[in-house]
C-alpha positions as CSV (number, residue, x, y, z in Angstrom):
1,M,134.9,53.5,19.6
2,S,134.3,49.8,20.9
3,Q,136.6,48.5,23.2
4,I,138.9,45.5,21.7
5,W,137.7,42.1,22.3
6,Q,140.5,39.8,23.1
7,E,140.8,36.8,20.5
8,P,138.7,33.7,21.6
9,E,140.4,30.7,22.4
10,N,138.7,29.0,19.6
11,F,139.1,31.3,16.6
12,M,136.6,32.4,14.7
13,T,135.5,32.7,11.1
14,A,132.3,34.9,9.9
15,V,130.4,34.6,6.7
16,I,128.7,38.1,6.1
17,T,126.7,38.6,3.4
18,G,126.1,42.2,1.6
19,T,129.9,43.6,2.4
20,S,130.4,46.0,-0.2
21,S,128.9,48.6,1.7
22,G,126.5,49.7,4.8
23,I,125.8,46.9,7.7
24,G,127.7,44.5,5.7
25,K,130.8,46.5,5.1
26,S,130.8,48.0,9.0
27,T,130.1,44.9,10.5
28,A,133.2,43.5,8.5
29,L,135.6,46.2,9.5
30,L,134.3,45.9,13.2
31,L,134.5,42.2,13.2
32,I,138.0,42.2,11.8
33,E,139.4,44.8,14.4
34,N,138.4,42.5,17.1
35,N,140.4,39.7,15.7
36,I,137.6,37.8,13.8
37,E,138.8,36.5,10.0
38,V,135.5,37.5,8.2
39,I,134.2,36.0,4.3
40,G,132.3,38.5,2.8
41,F,129.9,38.0,-0.1
42,S,128.7,41.1,-2.5
43,R,128.2,41.7,-6.1
44,T,130.7,44.9,-5.9
45,P,133.8,45.1,-4.0
46,S,134.3,46.5,-0.5
47,E,137.8,47.8,-1.1
48,I,138.5,46.5,2.3
49,Q,142.5,45.7,2.4
50,N,143.1,43.4,5.4
51,P,144.5,39.6,5.6
52,L,141.5,38.7,7.9
53,F,139.3,39.5,5.1
54,K,138.3,37.7,2.0
55,E,135.6,38.8,-0.3
56,Y,134.0,37.1,-3.4
57,L,132.5,38.8,-5.9
58,I,129.0,37.2,-7.0
59,D,125.3,37.7,-7.7
60,L,123.3,36.1,-4.7
61,T,120.1,35.5,-6.9
62,D,122.4,32.8,-8.4
63,L,121.5,30.8,-6.2
64,K,123.3,27.6,-8.0
65,A,126.5,29.3,-8.2
66,F,126.4,30.5,-4.8
67,E,125.8,27.2,-2.9
68,K,128.8,25.8,-5.5
69,L,131.3,28.5,-3.8
70,I,129.9,28.0,-0.4
71,R,130.6,24.4,-0.4
72,E,134.1,24.9,-1.8
73,I,134.8,27.1,1.4
74,K,133.2,25.0,3.9
75,K,136.3,22.2,3.0
76,E,138.5,25.1,3.7
77,K,137.3,27.0,6.7
78,E,135.5,25.9,9.8
79,I,132.8,28.7,10.0
80,S,131.0,29.5,13.3
81,V,128.9,32.9,12.2
82,I,127.1,33.8,9.7
83,V,125.9,37.2,9.1
84,N,122.7,37.2,7.0
85,N,122.6,40.9,6.0
86,A,122.4,41.4,2.0
87,G,119.2,42.6,1.5
88,C,116.8,44.0,-1.3
89,G,114.0,46.3,-1.7
90,Y,111.1,47.4,-3.6
91,Y,108.8,49.8,-2.6
92,G,105.3,51.2,-4.0
93,L,101.6,49.8,-4.4
94,H,102.1,46.1,-4.9
95,E,100.2,46.2,-8.5
96,E,103.8,48.1,-9.7
97,L,105.8,45.3,-8.4
98,N,107.3,43.0,-11.3
99,A,108.2,39.4,-11.2
100,S,111.8,39.9,-11.4
101,M,111.6,42.4,-8.4
102,I,109.4,40.1,-6.2
103,H,111.9,36.9,-7.3
104,E,115.1,38.8,-6.4
105,M,113.8,40.3,-3.0
106,V,112.6,36.6,-2.1
107,T,116.0,35.1,-3.2
108,V,118.2,37.6,-1.4
109,N,116.0,38.4,1.7
110,L,114.8,34.8,2.5
111,E,116.4,32.0,0.2
112,V,120.4,33.2,0.9
113,P,119.9,32.8,4.5
114,M,117.9,29.2,4.1
115,L,120.5,28.0,1.8
116,L,123.4,29.3,4.5
117,T,121.8,28.0,7.1
118,S,121.1,24.6,5.9
119,I,125.0,24.2,4.8
120,F,126.4,25.2,8.1
121,L,123.7,24.0,10.3
122,R,125.0,20.6,10.7
123,D,128.2,22.4,11.7
124,F,127.0,24.9,14.4
125,K,125.4,22.0,16.2
126,K,129.4,20.9,16.8
127,N,130.6,24.4,17.6
128,K,127.9,25.7,18.9
129,G,127.9,28.8,16.2
130,Q,125.8,31.5,16.4
131,I,123.0,33.0,13.0
132,V,122.6,36.8,13.0
133,N,119.9,38.0,10.8
134,I,119.1,41.4,9.9
135,S,115.9,41.4,9.7
136,S,113.4,44.6,9.5
137,V,110.7,46.1,11.8
138,T,108.6,45.6,8.8
139,A,108.7,41.8,9.8
140,K,106.4,43.4,12.4
141,E,104.2,45.6,10.9
142,I,101.7,46.2,8.2
143,N,103.3,47.5,5.2
144,P,101.5,49.5,2.4
145,H,103.9,50.3,-0.2
146,G,106.1,47.5,1.1
147,A,104.0,44.5,1.2
148,A,106.4,42.2,-0.6
149,Y,109.5,43.6,1.1
150,G,108.0,43.4,4.6
151,A,106.8,39.3,4.1
152,T,109.9,38.5,3.2
153,K,111.5,39.8,6.5
154,A,108.4,38.4,8.3
155,G,109.5,35.4,6.5
156,L,113.5,35.9,7.6
157,T,112.2,36.7,11.4
158,S,110.0,33.6,11.6
159,F,112.9,31.4,10.1
160,G,115.4,32.4,12.2
161,S,113.2,31.2,15.7
162,S,112.5,28.4,14.0
163,I,115.8,27.5,13.7
164,F,116.9,28.5,17.4
165,A,114.0,26.3,18.6
166,E,115.2,23.4,16.3
167,A,118.8,23.7,17.4
168,R,119.2,25.4,20.6
169,K,119.9,22.3,22.5
170,Y,122.9,22.0,20.7
171,G,124.2,25.2,21.7
172,V,123.4,27.0,18.4
173,R,122.2,30.3,19.1
174,V,120.2,32.5,16.7
175,T,119.7,36.4,16.6
176,N,117.1,38.4,14.6
177,I,117.8,42.0,14.4
178,H,115.0,44.5,13.6
179,P,116.2,47.7,12.3
180,E,114.0,50.8,11.7
181,M,115.5,53.2,8.9
182,T,119.2,52.9,8.5
183,D,121.9,55.0,6.2
184,T,122.2,52.1,3.5
185,D,121.5,51.8,0.3
186,L,118.4,49.9,0.7
187,Y,116.2,52.8,0.1
188,R,117.9,53.4,-3.4
189,N,115.0,52.1,-5.2
190,A,112.2,54.0,-2.9
191,D,110.9,57.6,-3.3
192,F,111.3,58.3,0.3
193,E,114.3,58.2,2.6
194,A,114.8,59.3,6.4
195,D,114.9,63.3,7.2
196,T,118.7,63.9,7.6
197,E,118.4,65.3,10.6
198,F,120.1,63.9,13.7
199,G,118.0,61.0,15.4
200,C,116.1,60.2,12.0
201,S,117.8,57.7,11.4
202,L,120.2,54.6,12.5
203,T,123.8,54.3,11.4
204,S,125.3,51.2,10.1
205,S,128.0,51.5,12.6
206,L,125.4,51.1,15.5
207,I,124.0,47.9,14.0
208,A,127.7,46.6,13.9
209,E,128.3,46.9,17.3
210,T,125.3,45.2,17.9
211,I,125.9,42.6,15.9
212,L,129.7,42.3,17.9
213,N,128.2,42.6,21.2
214,V,125.7,39.6,20.3
215,L,128.8,37.7,19.5
216,K,130.6,38.5,22.6
217,S,127.5,37.3,24.8
218,P,128.8,34.3,27.2
219,E,127.5,31.4,26.5
220,G,124.3,29.7,28.8
221,F,121.6,32.1,26.9
222,S,120.9,33.4,23.7
223,V,119.5,37.1,22.6
224,N,116.9,36.1,19.9
225,D,114.9,39.3,18.8
226,I,116.5,43.0,19.1
227,T,114.6,45.8,18.0
228,I,116.5,49.2,17.1
229,N,114.5,52.4,16.2
230,P,115.8,56.2,16.1
231,Q,114.9,58.2,18.7
232,Y,112.2,60.3,15.8
233,H,110.4,58.7,12.8
234,R,110.3,61.4,10.0
235,L,110.4,60.5,6.7
236,K,110.8,62.8,3.4
237,R,110.5,62.6,-0.6
238,K,113.2,62.4,-2.5
């Protein structure tokens, strides 16, 4: 169990995408535990019951509706943290993907983080906000049977690094986290999964702890790139 963080001088409010399960839900629970208000977005309810948590059910592929909702929230809340967590993955030979699959991956994995950042970046330059992107080890590799997914994550990593270079002089911090196989629903559309033996996959709670540690880091430096691997790389067919 992590040590409870004392409430910061300036109360934090974080926006997290994909809070219904996995990394997003674990992160929301941990930030709430550490007195950080969380605004979550997901397609299905997380069932988190806490006064520090407000969840909006929305299809993130509807960018116009999402932008409208975010701008309404922005009028009411000062946001100082974004966790771009929501992800979509389709795997297999690239010629087996259709337009709908490709569109969903590009929208959820790349366009949504770009949109959120554009809406809040001007404010973050004033309040020294923090952006955490949940990318993937595939951003740094070649990805047969996952070329499109890897490309969206490489784009997210590149985007995050560029935003840091653009806004660092204002105190904005950006961290790209690159997990390997993690116990989430991301692989529901794949014909493989991590071996169930200990050490073959990461836990959502571990990634959440990493995010909290990033947010707790003192001013004056920025942790820009984190790669996390399970000890063993073992996959099995479903």
